[in-house]
C-alpha positions in Angstrom: -42.2 -8.4 12.3 -40.0 -11.4 11.7 -36.4 -10.9 12.4 -33.7 -11.2 9.3 -31.4 -13.7 10.9 -29.1 -13.3 7.7 -28.8 -9.7 8.1 -28.0 -10.1 11.8 -25.5 -12.7 10.8 -24.0 -10.5 8.0 -23.7 -7.7 10.6 -22.1 -9.7 13.1 -19.5 -10.9 10.5 -18.5 -7.5 9.6 -18.2 -6.3 13.1 -16.0 -9.4 13.6 -13.9 -8.8 10.5 -13.3 -5.2 11.8 -11.7 -6.5 14.7 -9.6 -9.5 13.4 -6.0 -8.9 12.3 -4.8 -10.1 9.1 -3.7 -13.5 9.8 -7.1 -14.2 11.7 -9.2 -12.9 9.1 -7.5 -15.1 6.5 -7.9 -18.4 8.5 -11.7 -17.3 9.1 -12.4 -17.8 5.6 -10.7 -21.0 5.2 -7.5 -20.2 3.6 -4.1 -21.3 5.0 -1.9 -18.3 6.6 1.6 -18.0 7.8 3.2 -15.3 9.8 7.0 -14.4 9.0 9.3 -11.7 10.4 12.5 -10.5 8.9 15.0 -7.7 10.2 16.2 -5.2 8.2 20.1 -4.1 7.8 18.9 -1.0 10.2 17.2 -3.5 12.6 13.5 -2.9 12.1 11.4 -5.9 12.6 8.9 -6.6 9.6 6.1 -8.8 9.8 5.0 -10.7 6.5 1.8 -12.8 5.8 1.9 -15.6 3.7 -1.0 -17.3 1.8 0.8 -20.3 0.1 -2.3 -21.7 -1.7 -6.1 -21.3 -2.3 -8.8 -23.1 -0.5 -9.1 -25.9 -3.3 -5.5 -26.2 -4.5 -3.9 -28.1 -1.6 -1.6 -30.3 -3.7 -1.1 -28.1 -6.8 2.7 -27.0 -7.1 2.4 -23.0 -6.8 2.7 -21.4 -10.4 4.9 -18.7 -8.8 5.5 -16.5 -5.9 3.8 -13.1 -6.0 4.5 -10.3 -3.6 2.1 -7.6 -2.5 3.1 -4.5 -0.9 0.5 -2.0 0.5 0.0 1.8 0.4 0.3 4.8 2.6 -1.2 4.3 6.1 -2.4 0.9 5.1 -1.1 -2.6 5.8 -1.4 -6.3 4.4 -4.7 -6.3 5.4 -6.0 -4.2 2.5 -5.3 -7.1 0.3 -7.9 -9.4 2.2 -10.6 -6.8 3.7 -13.0 -7.2 0.7 -13.4 -11.4 1.7 -12.8 -14.3 -0.7 -14.0 -13.8 -4.2 -13.0 -9.9 -4.1 -9.9 -9.4 -2.1 -6.8 -9.5 -4.3 -4.7 -11.9 -2.1 -7.5 -14.6 -2.3 -7.9 -14.4 -5.9 -4.1 -14.8 -6.6 -4.0 -17.7 -4.1 -7.1 -19.5 -5.7 -5.2 -19.0 -9.2 -2.6 -21.0 -7.7 0.1 -18.5 -6.5 2.2 -18.4 -3.5 1.0 -15.1 -2.0 3.5 -13.0 0.5 2.1 -9.8 1.7 4.5 -7.2 3.1 4.2 -4.7 6.0 6.1 -1.6 6.0 8.0 -0.3 9.1 5.8 1.6 11.6 2.4 0.0 10.6 0.2 -2.0 12.8 2.5 -5.2 12.2 5.9 -3.8 12.1 6.2 -1.6 15.0 9.4 -3.2 16.5 12.9 -2.6 16.2 15.8 -4.6 17.6 17.1 -1.5 20.0 14.6 1.2 19.8 11.1 1.3 21.1 8.1 2.9 19.1 7.5 5.4 21.9 11.1 7.0 20.9 11.2 9.6 18.5 14.2 8.1 17.0 12.0 5.2 15.6 10.0 7.3 13.5 13.2 9.1 11.7 12.2 7.7 8.4 10.3 8.5 5.2 9.1 5.9 2.4 12.6 6.2 1.2 14.0 3.9 4.0 11.0 1.5 3.1 12.3 1.2 -0.5 16.0 1.0 0.5 15.8 -1.2 3.6 12.4 -3.0 3.9 11.3 -4.3 0.7 14.8 -5.6 -0.4 14.8 -7.6 3.1 11.5 -8.9 2.4 12.1 -10.0 -1.0 15.4 -11.7 -0.2 13.5 -13.5 2.7 10.7 -14.6 0.4 13.3 -15.8 -2.1 15.4 -17.7 0.4 12.0 -19.3 2.0 10.5 -20.5 -1.3 13.7 -21.4 -3.2 12.6 -19.5 -6.4 14.9 -17.2 -8.4 12.4 -14.5 -9.0 9.2 -13.1 -7.5 6.4 -11.2 -9.3 5.7 -7.8 -7.4 2.4 -5.9 -7.3 2.4 -2.7 -5.5 -0.7 -0.1 -4.8 0.1 3.5 -4.3 3.2 3.9 -1.9 3.8 0.3 -2.7 4.8 1.5 -6.0 6.8 4.3 -5.0 9.1 2.0 -3.0 9.7 -0.1 -5.6 11.3 2.8 -7.7 13.2 3.5 -4.7 14.5 0.1 -4.3 15.5 -0.4 -8.1 17.0 2.9 -8.3 19.1 2.6 -5.6 19.8 -1.1 -5.4 19.4 -2.0 -9.3 20.8 -5.5 -8.6 17.1 -6.2 -7.5 16.2 -6.1 -11.0 17.4 -9.7 -11.2 15.2 -10.7 -8.6 11.7 -9.3 -10.0 10.3 -11.1 -13.2 7.5 -8.2 -13.5 6.0 -5.5 -11.6 2.2 -4.5 -11.8 1.7 -0.8 -10.7 -1.9 -0.1 -9.2 -2.4 3.6 -9.0 1.2 4.4 -9.1 2.8 7.2 -7.2 6.3 8.9 -8.2 5.5 12.5 -9.5 2.6 14.0 -7.7 2.8 17.2 -9.0 -0.6 17.4 -10.2 -2.4 15.7 -7.0 -5.8 16.7 -6.4 -6.0 15.4 -2.7 -6.8 18.2 -0.2 -4.7 16.4 2.7 -1.3 16.4 0.7 -2.0 19.9 -0.8 -2.6 21.3 2.6 0.4 20.3 4.3 2.6 20.8 1.2 3.5 24.5 1.6 5.1 23.7 5.2 7.0 20.6 4.2 10.3 22.7 3.4 10.7 23.5 7.0 11.0 20.1 9.3 10.5 22.2 12.4 7.2 24.0 11.4 5.5 21.0 9.8 6.5 18.6 12.8 4.7 21.2 14.8 1.5 21.2 12.8 0.9 17.1 12.3 3.3 15.7 14.9 7.2 14.8 14.8 6.6 11.0 15.1 3.6 9.0 14.0 0.6 10.0 12.4 -2.8 8.1 12.3 -2.2 4.9 14.0 -4.6 2.1 14.0 -6.2 2.0 17.6 -9.5 2.4 19.4 -10.6 5.3 17.3 -10.4 3.2 14.1 -12.7 0.6 15.9 -15.2 2.9 17.3 -15.3 4.7 13.8 -15.8 1.6 11.9 -18.2 -0.3 14.3 -20.4 2.6 15.6 -20.3 5.5 13.3 -19.9 3.8 10.0 -22.3 0.9 9.8 -24.9 0.5 7.4 -27.7 1.9 9.6 -25.8 5.0 11.2 -26.9 8.4 10.0 -23.3 9.2 10.8 -22.1 6.9 7.9 -21.9 9.8 5.4 -18.9 11.2 7.4 -17.2 8.1 6.9 -17.5 8.0 3.2 -16.9 11.9 2.8 -13.6 11.4 4.6 -12.5 8.8 2.2 -13.6 10.6 -0.6 -11.9 14.0 0.4 -8.6 12.1 0.4 -8.9 9.7 -2.8 -11.6 11.1 -5.0 -15.3 10.4 -5.2 -17.0 7.3 -6.5 -20.1 6.3 -4.7 -20.9 3.6 -7.2 -17.9 1.3 -6.3 -17.8 2.0 -2.5 -19.7 -0.8 -0.6 -20.7 1.2 2.3 -21.8 -2.0 4.4 -17.8 -3.0 4.5 -16.8 0.4 5.8 -16.6 -0.8 9.5 -14.2 -3.4 8.3 -12.0 -1.0 6.3 -11.8 1.5 9.0 -11.2 -1.1 11.6 -7.8 -1.7 9.7 -7.2 1.4 8.0 -5.4 3.9 8.9 -2.8 1.4 10.0 -0.1 4.1 10.9 2.9 5.6 9.2 5.8 8.3 10.1 5.2 11.9 9.7 8.3 12.0 7.3 6.4 9.7 4.9 3.6 12.4 4.5 6.2 15.3 4.4 8.2 13.5 1.6 5.2 13.3 -0.6 4.5 17.0 0.2 8.1 18.0 -0.9 7.5 16.1 -4.2 4.3 18.0 -4.8 6.1 21.4 -4.3 9.6 20.3 -6.5 7.3 18.7 -9.3 10.3 16.2 -9.3 11.0 12.6 -7.8 13.7 13.2 -5.4 14.9 11.9 -2.1 14.0 13.4 1.1 14.8 17.3 1.6 16.7 18.0 4.9 17.3 21.4 4.1 20.6 23.0 2.3 22.8 22.1 5.0 21.4 18.7 5.9 21.4 17.8 2.4 24.9 18.6 1.9 26.1 16.6 4.9 23.9 13.5 3.6 24.2 13.7 -0.3 27.1 16.0 -0.9 24.7 18.6 -2.9 22.6 21.1 -1.4 19.6 19.8 -3.2 18.2 16.2 -2.6 19.3 13.9 -5.5 16.6 12.7 -8.1 15.8 8.8 -8.1 17.4 7.1 -11.1 14.5 5.9 -12.9 16.7 4.7 -15.8 18.0 2.0 -13.5 14.9 0.0 -13.8 15.1 -2.8 -16.1 12.1 -5.1 -14.7 9.1 -5.0 -17.0 6.7 -2.6 -15.3 2.8 -2.6 -16.1 1.0 0.8 -15.0 -2.5 0.9 -14.3 -4.4 4.1 -13.5 -7.8 5.9 -13.0 -9.1 8.9 -14.4 -10.8 10.2 -10.9 -7.7 9.1 -8.8 -6.9 12.4 -7.1 -3.5 10.9 -5.7 -2.2 9.2 -8.8 -3.2 11.1 -11.7 -3.4 10.3 -15.1 -0.7 13.2 -16.1 1.8 12.1 -13.4 1.4 8.6 -14.3 2.3 9.1 -18.0 5.2 11.3 -17.0 6.5 8.3 -14.6 5.9 6.0 -17.4 7.7 7.9 -19.8 10.9 7.8 -17.7 11.0 4.2 -17.0 12.9 2.5 -19.9 11.2 -1.0 -19.0 7.7 0.3 -19.0 5.7 -2.3 -20.8 2.4 -0.5 -21.3 0.0 1.9 -19.6 -3.7 1.1 -18.8 -6.8 3.1 -18.1 -9.5 1.6 -16.1 -12.6 1.8 -18.2 -14.5 3.5 -15.3 -14.4 7.4 -15.4 -15.3 7.7 -11.6 -12.7 4.9 -10.5 -10.6 6.2 -7.9 -7.4 5.8 -5.6 -9.0 3.3 -3.1 -11.2 1.6 -5.9 -7.9 -0.2 -6.6 -8.3 -2.3 -3.6 -11.7 -1.9 -2.3 -14.1 -1.2 -5.2 -17.2 -3.5 -5.7 -16.0 -4.4 -9.2 -12.3 -4.1 -8.9 -12.2 -8.0 -10.1 -13.7 -6.9 -13.2 -11.8 -3.7 -13.9 -8.4 -4.5 -12.9 -7.7 -7.8 -11.0 -8.6 -10.1 -14.0 -6.5 -8.1 -16.4 -3.5 -8.1 -14.1 -4.0 -11.9 -13.4 -3.8 -12.3 -17.2 -0.5 -10.3 -17.4 1.3 -12.2 -14.4 0.3 -15.7 -16.1 2.7 -14.6 -18.8 5.6 -14.5 -16.5 5.1 -18.0 -14.7 
């Protein structure tokens, strides 16, 4: 029987993509890429990845600057894992934009601090509140200074939207630095989530002592050798264990077998999960319990010392003035239609709310679906073109 060399090459490419970091992955496919680092006010060192232009528009002046912020347990890699023609960062670069991808503290690319090592528990004393208050503003200021533009366009996925609400609520001056925001699978209110993972830990999140004993006090699900083995050995197309990989993803985010490219599972699991602080999960669990969008709950005494009130204060969503476009899906277990509508109703600058026209489209489909370009990216590209 003749050896199918094309399949062999594809398999080799997939396994290589699972091992390459974001910078190397982008360079492999012929796109320019730069690494930039910024230090936050509280001294975390963050790494950003920039694709200044596409493969074929070398001499064109960029239409504008677009900043992409990843979701929970992820990194800048999620915007390029699906390869040119499918990865959103590639599509934006080819459309003529200067693309910057952020990395939140604690993930694969942002595991440094000026004085604290990630092996210390004090490194992990943050939730997504600090990412919104410190990280995103620091990265946006760096991008504005580096590019010389007055405003950027912001695209956030999942937690990448939550940190935007935090930034604009606590630092409303950043409304003047963002011309428009695209919220993909937006997260704020999570009282109706269906994800078993968040619902399982939610009952324990009002006691930091108990929950940290259950899921660990510092970091949860860092990227490492387990990801690599799972991606390359257990989840390849021919493996009988591949069903375990798909079921794990569906268990967290919702089921949509039609839009999941199982061939790319080794690549996805080679980069995701990319690590996060335990407190990020705890904070979402607290929101599920309270049915409110509020700051981290440190307990009555801790709240009184930190906030001056016994309960954590709500985020001031009315401070958001940047035009916000919401994009949601029916089968999203983490960003449900009911919660998205509630969030949209409370943000005065909400321009519109768009339902992806596919009943099984789920949370991860916004970044990994076979037909994400047709279902969502083309629409977003049309919208951001209006703000150039």
